[in-house]
C-alpha angles and dihedrals in degrees: 000000000000125000110246092211093059092045088052091050091053093048091053096051096090108157095012094058095094090049092049090047093052091046091049093051091045090055091049104256120148094215143010088247092058092047091056094042090056091043093053092048092052091050091050091050091049090051093050092048092052092048090052090048091052092049089051092050090049094052092043090053093049092052091048090052090051091050095051091056106086098167135038095239094068 
């Protein structure tokens, strides 16, 4: 079953369709659909990785703040 989001993107390309088709074929994709499918998957993975990095930074900063406090009054 085809993803409606990808189909919508392809339909909205208008004048850029030829450019995107050439780019997809240059990168070795058999169709424009496969190219956009791969592109969307890469974006999702990048977003997930950045969220994980932000969470790690938050937890690291919390640990550092706790370590700095040597007495209960600060």
